[in-house]
VODO-20784 format. One record per residue: x, y, z of N, C-alpha, C in turn; residue number from 1; residue in one letter. Coordinates in pm, 1 decimal. Each point is the difference from the previous one (the first is absolute). Layout:
BEGIN
{nu = X; nv = Y; nw = Z; cau = X; cav = Y; caw = Z; cu = X; cv = Y; cw = Z; seq = NUM; type = A} .
...
This chain:
BEGIN
{nu = 3359.9; nv = 7694.6; nw = 8841.2; cau = 70.6; cav = 22.7; caw = 162.7; cu = -99.9; cv = -14.7; cw = 119.1; seq = 1; type = M} .
{nu = 31.5; nv = -90.1; nw = 48.5; cau = -83.0; cav = -35.1; caw = 190.1; cu = -21.0; cv = 96.5; cw = 60.0; seq = 2; type = S} .
{nu = -120.1; nv = 34.6; nw = 101.4; cau = -12.3; cav = 80.8; caw = 80.3; cu = 20.9; cv = -77.3; cw = 94.0; seq = 3; type = K} .
{nu = 43.5; nv = -133.4; nw = 49.6; cau = 24.7; cav = -39.9; caw = 105.9; cu = -147.8; cv = -88.7; cw = 26.7; seq = 4; type = G} .
{nu = 12.4; nv = -70.2; nw = 124.9; cau = -137.9; cav = -95.1; caw = 37.0; cu = -44.0; cv = 95.0; cw = 78.4; seq = 5; type = P} .
{nu = -152.5; nv = 13.2; nw = -28.1; cau = -149.1; cav = 44.2; caw = 119.0; cu = 61.4; cv = -34.5; cw = 92.4; seq = 6; type = T} .
{nu = 15.7; nv = -7.8; nw = 112.5; cau = 31.9; cav = -44.2; caw = 180.6; cu = -132.5; cv = -63.7; cw = 36.1; seq = 7; type = I} .
{nu = -49.6; nv = -86.1; nw = 12.5; cau = -103.3; cav = -52.0; caw = 107.5; cu = 52.2; cv = 5.0; cw = 122.0; seq = 8; type = L} .
{nu = 143.4; nv = -59.5; nw = 58.2; cau = 78.1; cav = 53.6; caw = 169.1; cu = 120.1; cv = 19.2; cw = -28.4; seq = 9; type = F} .
{nu = 15.4; nv = 86.0; nw = 87.1; cau = 185.9; cav = 37.4; caw = 46.5; cu = 13.5; cv = -65.1; cw = 107.3; seq = 10; type = N} .
{nu = 105.5; nv = -66.4; nw = 51.7; cau = 62.1; cav = -19.4; caw = 81.6; cu = 71.5; cv = 68.6; cw = 31.2; seq = 11; type = F} .
{nu = -11.0; nv = 104.0; nw = 96.3; cau = 39.1; cav = 84.3; caw = 80.1; cu = -28.5; cv = 30.7; cw = 144.0; seq = 12; type = D} .
{nu = 132.8; nv = 127.8; nw = 40.2; cau = -39.3; cav = 15.6; caw = 148.7; cu = -122.7; cv = 40.6; cw = 1.3; seq = 13; type = K} .
{nu = -29.1; nv = 96.2; nw = -21.4; cau = -179.2; cav = 99.6; caw = -38.3; cu = -60.0; cv = -59.5; cw = 32.8; seq = 14; type = T} .
{nu = -29.9; nv = -126.4; nw = -112.8; cau = -129.5; cav = -92.6; caw = 10.4; cu = 14.9; cv = -108.9; cw = 68.0; seq = 15; type = N} .
{nu = -118.5; nv = 21.9; nw = 91.7; cau = -1.7; cav = -153.0; caw = 79.7; cu = -92.9; cv = -130.8; cw = -6.5; seq = 16; type = D} .
{nu = -11.6; nv = -82.9; nw = -40.5; cau = -32.4; cav = -91.0; caw = -13.8; cu = -120.0; cv = -55.7; cw = 59.5; seq = 17; type = L} .
{nu = -131.1; nv = 50.2; nw = -3.3; cau = -99.4; cav = -62.5; caw = 113.2; cu = -79.3; cv = -38.0; cw = -112.9; seq = 18; type = S} .
{nu = 28.0; nv = 88.0; nw = -67.1; cau = -137.8; cav = -137.5; caw = -126.3; cu = 115.7; cv = -65.9; cw = -129.0; seq = 19; type = D} .
{nu = 76.2; nv = -102.8; nw = 74.3; cau = 48.9; cav = -91.2; caw = 23.9; cu = 41.9; cv = -94.2; cw = 126.2; seq = 20; type = W} .
{nu = -121.5; nv = -103.2; nw = -114.6; cau = 31.2; cav = -92.4; caw = 185.8; cu = 53.0; cv = -166.4; cw = -54.3; seq = 21; type = Y} .
{nu = 53.7; nv = -86.5; nw = 83.5; cau = 40.1; cav = -109.0; caw = 27.2; cu = -67.3; cv = -68.1; cw = -28.3; seq = 22; type = V} .
{nu = -40.5; nv = -105.1; nw = -94.6; cau = -50.9; cav = -127.0; caw = 40.8; cu = 49.9; cv = -115.2; cw = -83.8; seq = 23; type = V} .
{nu = 6.1; nv = -121.4; nw = 160.2; cau = 116.4; cav = -85.7; caw = -8.4; cu = -120.4; cv = -167.1; cw = -22.3; seq = 24; type = D} .
{nu = 61.8; nv = -72.7; nw = 5.4; cau = -72.5; cav = -125.1; caw = 3.6; cu = -88.2; cv = -83.5; cw = 138.6; seq = 25; type = D} .
{nu = -5.1; nv = 131.3; nw = 119.2; cau = -12.8; cav = -56.1; caw = 165.0; cu = -146.6; cv = 74.1; cw = -43.1; seq = 26; type = V} .
{nu = -95.7; nv = -15.3; nw = -116.7; cau = -91.9; cav = 33.1; caw = -29.7; cu = -60.3; cv = -76.8; cw = -6.4; seq = 27; type = V} .
{nu = 64.0; nv = -101.4; nw = -102.2; cau = -85.4; cav = -212.9; caw = 14.9; cu = 84.6; cv = -59.4; cw = 83.0; seq = 28; type = M} .
{nu = 79.1; nv = 38.5; nw = 106.9; cau = 34.1; cav = -49.1; caw = 167.6; cu = 211.8; cv = -7.3; cw = -57.5; seq = 29; type = G} .
{nu = 72.4; nv = 62.3; nw = -101.6; cau = 95.7; cav = -41.7; caw = -18.3; cu = 63.2; cv = 140.8; cw = 110.2; seq = 30; type = G} .
{nu = 141.1; nv = -43.7; nw = 4.6; cau = 134.4; cav = 38.1; caw = 79.5; cu = 108.0; cv = 101.7; cw = -120.1; seq = 31; type = R} .
{nu = -48.5; nv = 37.9; nw = -116.0; cau = 95.4; cav = 78.0; caw = -13.9; cu = -60.5; cv = 124.7; cw = 53.2; seq = 32; type = S} .
{nu = 158.5; nv = 92.1; nw = -46.9; cau = -29.1; cav = 149.8; caw = 57.7; cu = 17.9; cv = 88.6; cw = -29.0; seq = 33; type = D} .
{nu = -69.6; nv = 101.4; nw = -57.4; cau = 146.8; cav = 99.0; caw = -123.6; cu = -36.9; cv = 117.9; cw = 84.0; seq = 34; type = G} .
{nu = 84.4; nv = 78.3; nw = -59.3; cau = -5.8; cav = 195.5; caw = 58.7; cu = 34.0; cv = 82.1; cw = -88.1; seq = 35; type = N} .
{nu = -105.3; nv = 142.8; nw = 4.2; cau = 112.0; cav = 88.5; caw = -65.1; cu = 36.4; cv = 132.8; cw = 57.7; seq = 36; type = L} .
{nu = 62.8; nv = 54.8; nw = 27.3; cau = 11.5; cav = 117.9; caw = 11.7; cu = 71.1; cv = 67.8; cw = -121.8; seq = 37; type = E} .
{nu = 42.2; nv = 141.9; nw = 109.7; cau = 64.6; cav = 99.5; caw = -111.9; cu = 225.4; cv = -6.0; cw = 67.0; seq = 38; type = I} .
{nu = 111.0; nv = -8.9; nw = -62.0; cau = 119.1; cav = -42.0; caw = 49.3; cu = 32.0; cv = 185.4; cw = 32.1; seq = 39; type = N} .
{nu = 119.3; nv = 11.0; nw = 17.1; cau = 75.0; cav = 136.7; caw = 40.4; cu = -28.1; cv = 29.4; cw = -128.4; seq = 40; type = A} .
{nu = 94.1; nv = -33.4; nw = -88.4; cau = -46.5; cav = 67.8; caw = -143.6; cu = -102.8; cv = 73.7; cw = -41.9; seq = 41; type = A} .
{nu = -106.6; nv = -80.8; nw = 39.0; cau = -170.5; cav = 63.2; caw = -83.3; cu = -33.9; cv = -103.3; cw = -74.7; seq = 42; type = G} .
{nu = 15.8; nv = -111.3; nw = -8.6; cau = -20.1; cav = -138.7; caw = -91.4; cu = -105.7; cv = -113.1; cw = 91.9; seq = 43; type = H} .
{nu = -43.0; nv = -67.0; nw = -97.4; cau = -152.7; cav = -56.7; caw = 62.0; cu = 146.0; cv = -160.0; cw = -2.1; seq = 44; type = G} .
{nu = -36.4; nv = -29.4; nw = 156.8; cau = 66.4; cav = -180.7; caw = -20.1; cu = -111.6; cv = -80.2; cw = 54.6; seq = 45; type = V} .
{nu = -54.4; nv = -92.7; nw = -62.6; cau = -66.2; cav = -145.6; caw = 2.1; cu = 88.1; cv = -71.0; cw = 1.8; seq = 46; type = Y} .
{nu = -0.8; nv = -57.4; nw = 155.4; cau = 40.1; cav = -89.5; caw = 70.4; cu = -51.7; cv = -130.3; cw = 52.6; seq = 47; type = H} .
{nu = 6.4; nv = -64.2; nw = 60.2; cau = 19.7; cav = -97.0; caw = 100.5; cu = 26.8; cv = -202.9; cw = -85.0; seq = 48; type = G} .
{nu = -99.6; nv = -68.3; nw = 91.1; cau = 37.9; cav = -123.6; caw = -68.6; cu = -109.5; cv = -50.6; cw = -19.8; seq = 49; type = D} .
{nu = 4.0; nv = -87.3; nw = -124.2; cau = -79.1; cav = -77.0; caw = -60.8; cu = -1.7; cv = -139.7; cw = 73.6; seq = 50; type = V} .
{nu = -114.7; nv = -63.9; nw = 89.8; cau = 8.4; cav = -185.4; caw = 78.0; cu = -113.9; cv = -36.8; cw = -72.7; seq = 51; type = S} .
{nu = 42.8; nv = -129.7; nw = -15.9; cau = -118.4; cav = -101.0; caw = -74.5; cu = -52.2; cv = -99.2; cw = 94.2; seq = 52; type = L} .
{nu = -7.8; nv = 51.7; nw = 131.2; cau = -52.3; cav = -58.9; caw = 95.4; cu = -112.6; cv = 2.6; cw = 25.8; seq = 53; type = K} .
{nu = -104.5; nv = -120.4; nw = 31.3; cau = -189.3; cav = -1.9; caw = 21.7; cu = 16.7; cv = 87.6; cw = -125.7; seq = 54; type = N} .
{nu = 36.2; nv = -55.1; nw = -110.9; cau = -56.9; cav = 17.7; caw = -161.6; cu = -7.2; cv = 156.1; cw = -61.1; seq = 55; type = N} .
{nu = 69.7; nv = 40.0; nw = 85.2; cau = 77.3; cav = 167.5; caw = -18.5; cu = 73.9; cv = 36.3; cw = -149.5; seq = 56; type = G} .
{nu = 55.5; nv = 95.7; nw = 4.8; cau = 141.7; cav = -12.4; caw = -151.2; cu = -41.9; cv = 154.2; cw = -57.4; seq = 57; type = G} .
{nu = -103.7; nv = 58.4; nw = 79.5; cau = 16.9; cav = 162.1; caw = -90.3; cu = 44.7; cv = 111.7; cw = 80.9; seq = 58; type = F} .
{nu = 7.5; nv = 117.1; nw = -44.8; cau = 5.9; cav = 143.7; caw = 35.2; cu = -38.9; cv = 63.7; cw = -110.9; seq = 59; type = S} .
{nu = -81.6; nv = 135.0; nw = -1.1; cau = -15.0; cav = 110.5; caw = -70.2; cu = 5.5; cv = 104.7; cw = 77.6; seq = 60; type = S} .
{nu = -11.7; nv = 126.6; nw = -58.4; cau = 13.3; cav = 108.7; caw = 26.8; cu = -155.3; cv = 63.1; cw = -106.7; seq = 61; type = I} .
{nu = -5.5; nv = 50.0; nw = 12.1; cau = -144.8; cav = 100.2; caw = -34.0; cu = -8.2; cv = 171.5; cw = -2.7; seq = 62; type = R} .
{nu = -25.0; nv = 20.5; nw = -134.0; cau = -67.6; cav = 178.1; caw = 29.7; cu = -163.2; cv = 28.5; cw = -71.8; seq = 63; type = H} .
{nu = -76.3; nv = 32.9; nw = 104.0; cau = -125.8; cav = 25.9; caw = -87.3; cu = 58.7; cv = 210.6; cw = -10.5; seq = 64; type = R} .
{nu = -132.9; nv = -18.7; nw = -94.2; cau = 20.2; cav = 172.2; caw = -6.9; cu = -154.1; cv = 29.3; cw = -148.5; seq = 65; type = F} .
{nu = -15.4; nv = 123.5; nw = 23.9; cau = -101.1; cav = 92.1; caw = -66.5; cu = 17.1; cv = -65.6; cw = -166.7; seq = 66; type = A} .
{nu = -110.3; nv = -55.9; nw = -18.2; cau = 6.8; cav = -64.8; caw = -167.2; cu = 84.4; cv = 67.5; cw = -89.0; seq = 67; type = E} .
{nu = 114.4; nv = -38.0; nw = -103.5; cau = 36.7; cav = 41.2; caw = -41.5; cu = 71.0; cv = -38.6; cw = -119.9; seq = 68; type = V} .
{nu = -52.1; nv = 127.6; nw = -134.7; cau = -46.9; cav = -129.2; caw = -195.3; cu = 159.2; cv = -3.5; cw = -50.0; seq = 69; type = D} .
{nu = -9.5; nv = -136.8; nw = 14.5; cau = 107.9; cav = -25.9; caw = -103.3; cu = 23.2; cv = -25.5; cw = -126.8; seq = 70; type = V} .
{nu = -134.3; nv = 63.7; nw = -58.2; cau = 24.7; cav = -77.6; caw = -100.0; cu = 44.9; cv = 80.7; cw = -156.2; seq = 71; type = S} .
{nu = 90.1; nv = 119.4; nw = 61.5; cau = 114.9; cav = 69.8; caw = -61.1; cu = 150.0; cv = -107.8; cw = -41.5; seq = 72; type = A} .
{nu = -11.1; nv = -69.4; nw = 129.7; cau = 152.3; cav = -101.6; caw = 22.5; cu = -30.5; cv = -110.2; cw = -10.1; seq = 73; type = F} .
{nu = 119.1; nv = -25.2; nw = -71.4; cau = 58.9; cav = -130.1; caw = -28.0; cu = 77.3; cv = -84.3; cw = 120.2; seq = 74; type = T} .
{nu = 93.6; nv = 25.1; nw = 57.9; cau = 94.7; cav = -14.0; caw = 80.2; cu = -15.6; cv = 19.9; cw = 124.9; seq = 75; type = V} .
{nu = -16.5; nv = -69.2; nw = 189.5; cau = 21.2; cav = 39.7; caw = 82.4; cu = 170.0; cv = -39.9; cw = 55.8; seq = 76; type = C} .
{nu = 73.7; nv = 118.9; nw = 36.1; cau = 116.2; cav = 1.7; caw = 37.4; cu = 20.2; cv = -12.8; cw = 148.6; seq = 77; type = K} .
{nu = 75.7; nv = -79.7; nw = 46.6; cau = 60.0; cav = 10.0; caw = 155.1; cu = 109.8; cv = 0.9; cw = -39.4; seq = 78; type = I} .
{nu = 34.5; nv = 101.4; nw = 75.0; cau = 139.0; cav = 36.3; caw = 46.3; cu = 85.8; cv = -40.8; cw = 131.9; seq = 79; type = R} .
{nu = 90.6; nv = -109.7; nw = -16.9; cau = 32.4; cav = -73.8; caw = 130.8; cu = 144.8; cv = -56.6; cw = -13.9; seq = 80; type = L} .
{nu = 16.2; nv = -63.7; nw = 98.8; cau = 139.9; cav = -108.6; caw = 42.2; cu = -74.8; cv = -79.9; cw = 92.6; seq = 81; type = K} .
{nu = -39.2; nv = -77.5; nw = -67.8; cau = -7.0; cav = -217.0; caw = 19.4; cu = 159.5; cv = -66.7; cw = 77.0; seq = 82; type = G} .
{nu = -66.8; nv = -75.9; nw = 41.6; cau = 144.1; cav = -119.2; caw = 94.2; cu = -58.6; cv = -146.6; cw = -124.6; seq = 83; type = D} .
{nu = -20.4; nv = 60.2; nw = -133.3; cau = 59.5; cav = -113.5; caw = -143.0; cu = -144.9; cv = -140.0; cw = 67.7; seq = 84; type = G} .
{nu = -46.6; nv = 108.6; nw = 20.5; cau = -141.8; cav = -124.1; caw = 40.7; cu = -159.1; cv = 12.4; cw = -74.9; seq = 85; type = K} .
{nu = -60.7; nv = -102.3; nw = -69.0; cau = -59.5; cav = 37.2; caw = -32.1; cu = -199.0; cv = 97.1; cw = 66.9; seq = 86; type = Q} .
{nu = -49.9; nv = 82.6; nw = -63.4; cau = -78.6; cav = 71.3; caw = 32.3; cu = -167.4; cv = -52.4; cw = -119.7; seq = 87; type = Y} .
{nu = -99.0; nv = 90.7; nw = 144.8; cau = -97.3; cav = -31.4; caw = -196.3; cu = -68.0; cv = 166.7; cw = 68.6; seq = 88; type = Q} .
{nu = -36.7; nv = 68.9; nw = -135.1; cau = -75.2; cav = 120.7; caw = 55.5; cu = -73.5; cv = -3.4; cw = -26.9; seq = 89; type = F} .
{nu = -177.8; nv = 4.9; nw = 36.2; cau = -43.6; cav = 43.1; caw = 11.0; cu = -120.4; cv = 108.2; cw = 2.6; seq = 90; type = R} .
{nu = -138.9; nv = -41.6; nw = -81.5; cau = -106.5; cav = 119.3; caw = -27.6; cu = -117.7; cv = -32.6; cw = 45.2; seq = 91; type = T} .
{nu = -134.8; nv = 115.7; nw = 40.1; cau = -112.0; cav = -24.7; caw = -29.1; cu = -5.4; cv = 160.6; cw = -46.4; seq = 92; type = K} .
{nu = -141.5; nv = -46.2; nw = -47.9; cau = -56.1; cav = 144.1; caw = -172.0; cu = -116.4; cv = 41.3; cw = 168.1; seq = 93; type = P} .
{nu = -20.9; nv = -79.6; nw = 112.7; cau = -51.5; cav = 44.4; caw = 83.0; cu = 25.1; cv = -88.0; cw = 76.5; seq = 94; type = D} .
{nu = 0.5; nv = 68.3; nw = 167.0; cau = 74.9; cav = -63.7; caw = 105.2; cu = -67.6; cv = -83.5; cw = 81.9; seq = 95; type = Q} .
{nu = -121.1; nv = -9.7; nw = -74.8; cau = -145.2; cav = -123.7; caw = 57.4; cu = 11.7; cv = -45.2; cw = -85.8; seq = 96; type = Y} .
{nu = 26.0; nv = -80.1; nw = -121.4; cau = 43.2; cav = -102.4; caw = -77.4; cu = 119.4; cv = -71.4; cw = 108.6; seq = 97; type = D} .
{nu = -66.1; nv = -134.7; nw = 46.0; cau = 85.7; cav = -136.4; caw = -22.6; cu = 67.5; cv = -99.1; cw = -8.9; seq = 98; type = R} .
{nu = -23.6; nv = 31.9; nw = -142.7; cau = 95.8; cav = 9.2; caw = -120.3; cu = 179.6; cv = 78.0; cw = -14.6; seq = 99; type = H} .
{nu = 94.0; nv = -57.0; nw = 9.3; cau = 118.2; cav = 138.8; caw = -27.9; cu = 73.7; cv = -41.6; cw = -177.3; seq = 100; type = S} .
{nu = 43.3; nv = 122.7; nw = -38.5; cau = 45.8; cav = -28.5; caw = -150.1; cu = 167.8; cv = -78.8; cw = 48.9; seq = 101; type = Y} .
{nu = 82.2; nv = -16.3; nw = -40.9; cau = 72.8; cav = -83.0; caw = 19.2; cu = 145.1; cv = 22.2; cw = -75.1; seq = 102; type = V} .
{nu = 143.7; nv = 76.9; nw = 11.6; cau = 137.1; cav = -30.1; caw = -70.9; cu = 92.6; cv = -63.3; cw = 104.8; seq = 103; type = Y} .
{nu = 84.1; nv = -67.6; nw = -66.6; cau = 79.5; cav = -58.4; caw = 110.7; cu = 154.1; cv = 55.0; cw = -104.7; seq = 104; type = N} .
{nu = 69.9; nv = 17.6; nw = 153.5; cau = 153.8; cav = 61.7; caw = -113.7; cu = 57.4; cv = -20.3; cw = 138.9; seq = 105; type = F} .
{nu = 186.0; nv = 4.8; nw = -54.1; cau = 80.5; cav = -26.6; caw = 10.4; cu = 82.7; cv = 95.2; cw = 91.9; seq = 106; type = E} .
{nu = 68.9; nv = 2.1; nw = 116.3; cau = 81.5; cav = 123.7; caw = 45.7; cu = 200.4; cv = -72.6; cw = -39.2; seq = 107; type = T} .
{nu = 11.2; nv = 152.1; nw = -12.3; cau = 185.6; cav = -54.0; caw = 2.8; cu = 71.4; cv = 23.9; cw = 117.8; seq = 108; type = S} .
{nu = -41.7; nv = 114.4; nw = 46.7; cau = 122.2; cav = -37.7; caw = 168.2; cu = 43.4; cv = 186.9; cw = -25.6; seq = 109; type = G} .
{nu = -13.4; nv = 25.4; nw = -142.6; cau = -3.8; cav = 142.6; caw = -0.8; cu = -50.5; cv = 102.9; cw = -8.7; seq = 110; type = D} .
{nu = -69.8; nv = 120.2; nw = -30.7; cau = -127.9; cav = 83.6; caw = -26.2; cu = 41.8; cv = 28.6; cw = -121.7; seq = 111; type = W} .
{nu = -128.6; nv = -67.2; nw = -34.7; cau = -51.0; cav = -11.2; caw = -168.3; cu = -139.5; cv = 142.8; cw = 32.5; seq = 112; type = E} .
{nu = -22.1; nv = -71.4; nw = -162.5; cau = -159.5; cav = 48.9; caw = 17.6; cu = -101.6; cv = -87.3; cw = -7.4; seq = 113; type = T} .
{nu = -64.3; nv = -94.2; nw = 16.9; cau = -101.8; cav = -51.2; caw = -88.3; cu = -115.9; cv = -20.6; cw = -96.0; seq = 114; type = V} .
{nu = 2.8; nv = -38.7; nw = -109.4; cau = -107.3; cav = 93.3; caw = -26.8; cu = -73.5; cv = -131.8; cw = -39.4; seq = 115; type = E} .
{nu = -125.0; nv = 62.4; nw = 33.6; cau = -113.7; cav = -133.8; caw = -30.6; cu = -148.1; cv = 54.2; cw = -60.7; seq = 116; type = I} .
{nu = 19.7; nv = -80.7; nw = -113.7; cau = -112.0; cav = 7.4; caw = -137.2; cu = -143.1; cv = -56.8; cw = 47.6; seq = 117; type = P} .
{nu = -91.7; nv = 130.9; nw = -1.9; cau = -119.4; cav = 12.0; caw = 104.4; cu = -78.8; cv = -119.2; cw = -109.9; seq = 118; type = L} .
{nu = 1.7; nv = -46.5; nw = -149.9; cau = -104.3; cav = -67.8; caw = -83.2; cu = 104.8; cv = -136.0; cw = 72.3; seq = 119; type = A} .
{nu = 88.1; nv = -56.0; nw = 31.6; cau = 31.4; cav = -96.0; caw = 113.0; cu = -10.2; cv = -75.0; cw = 132.1; seq = 120; type = E} .
{nu = -62.6; nv = 91.9; nw = 4.9; cau = -101.4; cav = -16.7; caw = 157.2; cu = -111.6; cv = -110.5; cw = -8.5; seq = 121; type = L} .
{nu = 67.1; nv = -88.8; nw = 100.8; cau = -157.3; cav = -122.2; caw = -26.8; cu = -18.1; cv = -3.1; cw = 90.0; seq = 122; type = Y} .
{nu = -206.4; nv = -63.1; nw = 3.6; cau = -52.1; cav = -2.3; caw = 74.7; cu = 16.6; cv = -110.8; cw = 134.9; seq = 123; type = P} .
{nu = -19.6; nv = -21.0; nw = 100.1; cau = 50.9; cav = -92.8; caw = 111.7; cu = -72.9; cv = 42.5; cw = 134.1; seq = 124; type = T} .
{nu = -52.6; nv = -92.6; nw = 45.3; cau = -68.1; cav = -12.7; caw = 161.3; cu = 75.8; cv = -92.1; cw = 88.1; seq = 125; type = F} .
{nu = 57.7; nv = -5.0; nw = 105.6; cau = 27.7; cav = -56.8; caw = 70.2; cu = 139.7; cv = -137.9; cw = -90.7; seq = 126; type = R} .
{nu = 68.9; nv = 90.8; nw = -98.1; cau = 104.9; cav = -76.2; caw = -68.8; cu = -53.3; cv = -62.0; cw = -92.7; seq = 127; type = G} .
{nu = -43.5; nv = 28.7; nw = -76.3; cau = -108.2; cav = -154.2; caw = -77.4; cu = -28.2; cv = 103.3; cw = -99.3; seq = 128; type = R} .
{nu = 68.4; nv = -15.1; nw = -127.8; cau = -61.4; cav = 83.6; caw = -148.4; cu = -135.2; cv = 36.7; cw = -14.2; seq = 129; type = R} .
{nu = -45.8; nv = 48.8; nw = 17.6; cau = -120.7; cav = -9.5; caw = -75.1; cu = -58.9; cv = -18.5; cw = -163.7; seq = 130; type = L} .
{nu = -110.2; nv = 8.5; nw = -7.1; cau = -19.5; cav = 35.6; caw = -156.4; cu = -64.2; cv = 133.2; cw = -32.4; seq = 131; type = D} .
{nu = 24.3; nv = 69.3; nw = -29.7; cau = 2.1; cav = 104.0; caw = -53.7; cu = 118.0; cv = 78.0; cw = -24.6; seq = 132; type = M} .
{nu = -110.2; nv = 102.7; nw = -50.4; cau = 145.3; cav = 97.8; caw = -85.2; cu = 118.6; cv = 65.8; cw = 53.8; seq = 133; type = N} .
{nu = 27.4; nv = 86.9; nw = -53.0; cau = 114.2; cav = 30.6; caw = 98.2; cu = -18.8; cv = 145.0; cw = 67.6; seq = 134; type = N} .
{nu = 72.8; nv = 4.6; nw = 21.7; cau = -14.7; cav = 164.5; caw = 130.6; cu = -91.7; cv = 104.4; cw = -144.1; seq = 135; type = F} .
{nu = -45.2; nv = 113.0; nw = 6.1; cau = -123.6; cav = -20.7; caw = -92.3; cu = 91.8; cv = 205.9; cw = 1.8; seq = 136; type = P} .
{nu = 89.3; nv = 7.9; nw = 64.9; cau = 10.1; cav = 110.0; caw = -28.0; cu = -19.4; cv = 156.6; cw = -34.2; seq = 137; type = G} .
{nu = -118.9; nv = -20.3; nw = 121.9; cau = -83.4; cav = 123.5; caw = -14.8; cu = -1.8; cv = 113.8; cw = 142.0; seq = 138; type = E} .
{nu = 67.2; nv = -39.4; nw = 109.7; cau = -15.5; cav = 10.7; caw = 80.5; cu = 70.0; cv = -77.0; cw = 170.5; seq = 139; type = K} .
{nu = 55.4; nv = 24.7; nw = 129.0; cau = 57.7; cav = -59.9; caw = 26.2; cu = 23.9; cv = 78.3; cw = 127.5; seq = 140; type = M} .
{nu = -60.6; nv = -108.7; nw = 160.4; cau = -47.1; cav = 48.0; caw = 71.8; cu = 84.0; cv = -29.9; cw = 157.6; seq = 141; type = E} .
{nu = 95.7; nv = -106.6; nw = -66.7; cau = 64.8; cav = -93.4; caw = 105.5; cu = 146.9; cv = 14.7; cw = -127.0; seq = 142; type = E} .
{nu = 119.4; nv = -7.1; nw = 107.8; cau = 80.8; cav = -71.4; caw = -3.8; cu = 82.6; cv = -122.8; cw = 78.9; seq = 143; type = I} .
{nu = 53.7; nv = -95.7; nw = 22.1; cau = 70.5; cav = -13.0; caw = 66.5; cu = 104.6; cv = -88.8; cw = -56.0; seq = 144; type = A} .
{nu = 129.4; nv = -92.8; nw = 124.5; cau = 79.9; cav = -62.3; caw = -67.3; cu = 6.6; cv = -126.6; cw = 127.7; seq = 145; type = I} .
{nu = 35.1; nv = -120.5; nw = -66.7; cau = 34.2; cav = -88.6; caw = 86.2; cu = 69.8; cv = -94.7; cw = -85.7; seq = 146; type = L} .
{nu = 70.3; nv = -100.4; nw = 142.1; cau = 73.8; cav = -96.7; caw = -22.8; cu = -50.2; cv = -164.1; cw = 44.3; seq = 147; type = I} .
{nu = -1.4; nv = -59.0; nw = -65.4; cau = -96.7; cav = -116.7; caw = 14.1; cu = 123.8; cv = -86.5; cw = -73.5; seq = 148; type = S} .
{nu = 123.1; nv = -78.6; nw = 59.6; cau = 71.7; cav = -123.4; caw = -48.0; cu = 27.4; cv = -98.4; cw = -49.3; seq = 149; type = N} .
{nu = -158.1; nv = -9.2; nw = 101.2; cau = 10.0; cav = -224.7; caw = 48.8; cu = 118.4; cv = -13.6; cw = 70.9; seq = 150; type = K} .
{nu = 78.9; nv = 108.1; nw = 73.1; cau = 127.7; cav = -27.2; caw = 138.2; cu = -39.5; cv = 107.3; cw = 71.2; seq = 151; type = R} .
{nu = 65.8; nv = -24.6; nw = 93.1; cau = 106.7; cav = 24.7; caw = 139.2; cu = 90.3; cv = 113.3; cw = -11.3; seq = 152; type = A} .
{nu = -67.4; nv = 120.0; nw = 31.8; cau = 136.3; cav = 83.8; caw = -119.3; cu = -38.2; cv = 139.0; cw = 113.5; seq = 153; type = E} .
{nu = 125.4; nv = 97.1; nw = -3.6; cau = -17.1; cav = 145.9; caw = 3.8; cu = -3.4; cv = 43.8; cw = -69.7; seq = 154; type = S} .
{nu = -59.5; nv = 146.5; nw = -19.9; cau = -24.2; cav = 71.7; caw = -115.3; cu = 72.5; cv = 176.2; cw = 35.8; seq = 155; type = F} .
{nu = 71.8; nv = 40.5; nw = -45.5; cau = -30.0; cav = 154.3; caw = -5.0; cu = -15.1; cv = 26.4; cw = -150.8; seq = 156; type = E} .
{nu = -26.5; nv = 105.9; nw = -13.7; cau = -102.2; cav = 119.5; caw = -129.8; cu = 47.5; cv = 128.2; cw = 61.9; seq = 157; type = L} .
{nu = 87.0; nv = 116.5; nw = -122.4; cau = -61.2; cav = 123.9; caw = 67.5; cu = -66.6; cv = 78.4; cw = -100.5; seq = 158; type = V} .
{nu = -0.3; nv = 15.5; nw = 16.5; cau = -88.3; cav = 79.1; caw = -71.8; cu = -35.9; cv = 228.0; cw = 2.4; seq = 159; type = L} .
{nu = 10.5; nv = 12.4; nw = -117.0; cau = -3.6; cav = 105.1; caw = -67.1; cu = -78.0; cv = 87.1; cw = 4.2; seq = 160; type = D} .
{nu = -59.1; nv = -37.1; nw = -146.6; cau = -82.2; cav = 79.4; caw = -44.3; cu = -90.7; cv = -147.8; cw = -65.0; seq = 161; type = W} .
{nu = -219.2; nv = 23.5; nw = -20.4; cau = -38.8; cav = -54.6; caw = -129.8; cu = -75.9; cv = 66.5; cw = -62.1; seq = 162; type = V} .
{nu = 16.8; nv = 26.5; nw = -136.9; cau = -52.7; cav = 35.3; caw = -77.3; cu = -56.0; cv = -103.8; cw = -126.7; seq = 163; type = G} .
{nu = -78.8; nv = 139.7; nw = -104.2; cau = -91.4; cav = -73.3; caw = -131.5; cu = 124.0; cv = 125.3; cw = -109.3; seq = 164; type = L} .
{nu = -44.4; nv = -76.0; nw = -129.3; cau = 98.2; cav = 58.0; caw = -112.1; cu = -48.4; cv = -29.7; cw = -118.5; seq = 165; type = E} .
């Protein structure tokens, strides 16, 4: 019998979002605009518009935290309500790493728990896959969610919690 996930972040009215930040393609001249806020129901709402202008095309939210030992876990789970679009889950063992480990997932438009196998997170840097091993599964200091579907589009992802199991 499972005791449930170990929660990395619970989106509710009592948790503030000060350790979360938005990183859009404006860092390289793009025009995308993402936002993260807590709604009246106490869920995180990541929403905005992805623009392809000025070679843009992505929006992301990132959460940095004190090092977490993830060696006892095999899956990251995200309880969310998507919009039918594809997103990326990203993580870094060390917040100062330049590369991230990535897993793409689809959303259904309904409340669901997305399961991300830690062993399947592959290394990337600026959208290019690196010739390195997959996520080592020892520690984690940053998680992120990114949208970059190579099209101009509005998006909305409602978040309940992110955890490890």
